[in-house]
C-alpha positions in Angstrom: 0.1 0.2 0.1 2.9 2.7 1.0 4.1 2.0 -2.7 0.9 2.6 -4.4 0.9 6.0 -2.6 4.2 7.0 -2.9 4.0 6.5 -7.0 0.4 8.5 -6.7 2.1 11.2 -4.8 5.1 11.3 -7.1 2.7 10.8 -10.3 1.0 13.9 -9.0 3.9 16.1 -8.0 5.0 15.4 -11.9 1.6 16.4 -13.1 1.4 19.2 -11.7 4.7 20.4 -12.5 3.9 19.4 -16.1 0.7 22.2 -16.4 1.2 24.7 -18.7 0.8 28.4 -16.7 -1.0 31.3 -18.9 1.7 33.4 -20.6 2.9 36.0 -18.4 2.1 39.8 -20.3 4.7 41.3 -22.3 7.2 42.9 -19.9 7.8 46.6 -20.1 11.3 47.7 -21.8 12.8 49.3 -18.5 14.4 52.0 -20.8 11.2 52.8 -22.9 8.1 54.7 -21.6 5.0 52.2 -21.3 2.1 52.0 -23.9 0.1 54.2 -22.2 -3.3 56.1 -23.8 -4.0 58.7 -21.6 -2.5 61.9 -23.1 1.0 61.4 -20.8 3.1 63.3 -24.2 5.4 60.1 -24.0 7.2 59.0 -27.1 9.8 55.8 -27.3 11.6 53.2 -29.3 14.6 51.6 -30.5 16.7 53.1 -32.8 19.5 50.1 -34.8 19.0 48.5 -31.1 19.7 51.4 -28.6 16.9 53.1 -26.4 15.8 56.3 -27.8 13.6 58.7 -25.8 13.3 62.5 -26.4 15.6 65.0 -24.3 16.7 68.0 -23.7 20.1 68.9 -22.3 18.9 72.7 -20.9 15.6 72.5 -19.6 15.6 76.5 -19.1 16.0 76.8 -23.1 12.9 79.4 -23.7 14.0 79.6 -27.4 14.1 76.0 -28.4 11.5 73.6 -29.5 9.1 71.2 -27.7 11.3 67.7 -27.5 7.6 66.1 -28.2 5.7 68.2 -30.3 2.2 66.7 -31.8 -0.8 68.4 -33.9 -3.6 67.1 -35.5 -5.3 69.3 -37.9 -7.3 69.8 -41.3 -4.9 71.5 -43.8 -6.1 73.7 -46.7 -7.4 71.2 -49.7 -7.1 68.5 -48.0 -10.1 65.9 -47.2 -9.1 64.6 -44.0 -6.9 65.2 -40.7 -3.5 65.5 -40.7 -1.5 64.0 -38.1 2.5 65.0 -37.0 4.8 64.0 -34.2 8.0 65.6 -33.7 10.7 64.2 -31.2 13.4 65.5 -30.3 16.5 64.3 -28.5 20.0 66.8 -28.2 22.8 65.1 -27.0 25.6 67.4 -24.8 27.9 67.7 -27.8 24.7 69.8 -28.9 24.0 67.3 -31.7 20.1 67.1 -32.4 18.0 64.5 -33.3 14.7 64.6 -34.9 11.8 61.4 -35.7 9.0 62.7 -37.2 5.9 60.9 -38.2 3.1 62.1 -40.1 0.0 60.6 -41.4 -3.0 61.9 -43.1 -6.8 61.4 -43.3 -5.9 59.7 -39.9 -9.9 59.1 -39.2 -10.2 55.8 -37.4 -7.8 53.8 -34.8 -6.1 51.5 -37.3 -2.7 50.6 -39.3 -1.2 52.5 -41.2 1.7 52.0 -43.7 4.4 54.5 -42.9 6.3 53.8 -47.2 7.0 57.4 -48.7 3.7 58.7 -50.0 2.6 62.0 -50.1 0.0 61.7 -47.0 2.3 59.5 -44.7 5.9 58.7 -44.1 8.6 59.5 -41.4 12.0 60.8 -40.7 15.0 61.1 -39.1 17.2 64.5 -39.4 20.5 64.7 -36.9 21.8 68.8 -37.1 25.0 70.3 -35.4 24.8 73.4 -33.8 25.9 76.4 -36.0 26.4 79.9 -33.7 26.0 82.2 -37.4 22.8 80.0 -38.7 21.3 77.9 -36.2 20.8 74.1 -36.6 22.6 72.8 -40.0 21.1 69.3 -41.0 24.1 66.9 -41.6 21.6 63.9 -43.2 18.3 63.3 -43.6 17.4 59.7 -43.5 14.2 60.9 -45.5 15.9 61.8 -48.4 16.1 58.1 -49.9 14.0 54.8 -49.4 11.2 54.1 -46.6 11.8 50.5 -47.1 8.6 49.4 -44.9 7.0 50.8 -42.0 3.7 50.9 -40.4 1.9 53.4 -38.0 -0.5 51.6 -35.6 -3.3 54.0 -34.2 -4.9 52.3 -31.0 -6.3 55.6 -29.7 -8.3 59.2 -30.8 -10.2 60.5 -28.5 -11.3 64.1 -29.1 -11.5 66.4 -26.0 -11.6 70.0 -25.3 -7.8 70.4 -24.5 -7.1 68.9 -27.5 -7.3 65.2 -28.9 -5.6 62.2 -27.7 -3.9 60.1 -30.2 -1.7 57.1 -28.9 -0.5 53.7 -30.7 3.0 52.1 -31.9 5.2 52.3 -34.4 8.0 50.8 -36.5 10.0 51.6 -39.9 13.4 51.0 -41.6 14.7 53.7 -43.8 17.7 53.2 -46.6 20.6 56.3 -46.8 22.7 54.8 -49.3 24.2 51.3 -48.2 23.1 52.5 -44.2 19.9 50.8 -43.6 18.4 52.9 -40.4 15.6 50.8 -37.9 13.0 51.7 -35.2 11.3 48.9 -33.5 9.1 48.5 -30.7 8.3 52.5 -31.4 5.5 53.5 -28.8 3.7 57.3 -28.0 1.1 59.0 -26.2 0.4 62.2 -27.2 -2.1 65.4 -26.9 -2.1 66.7 -30.0 -3.3 70.6 -30.7 
């Protein structure tokens, strides 16, 4: 009888360890903002495998443009609202990078192609400071080919203070022989 109890306990223990548990939710990368939908004015992605979030060197720069700017507006002659978003990152040496995403006729949640077209697309621009003329763009990745990319809108909510637009993005750009890639992009903005 003791043998049967031993084998029964062993069998139950093995069965319990073999059970599949529910998959854990996807963890939030510690170096990117969480993917929210509340108008938190957040933006982040991996740019060529490196975490990229907007930042400035000087919080007291009165003449600087915002590090994250978004708009949702009707342009003259357009047949739908136009969404634009620019995130800016300044480095200690004065170099500045901007990631721009724009999409025309953004009416609903869904997936929009970012391949180079007239109504939607993306760009990455790197500039160096120049005391006499301001920033000089030393390269712009939108000059050649947008190999592929998507803008996935997960929320559009109209409020009296603006429009909450949230979602995810990714794209791959080519400049000459160089390929530049953003992955796991997420944003949550209050566009005006």
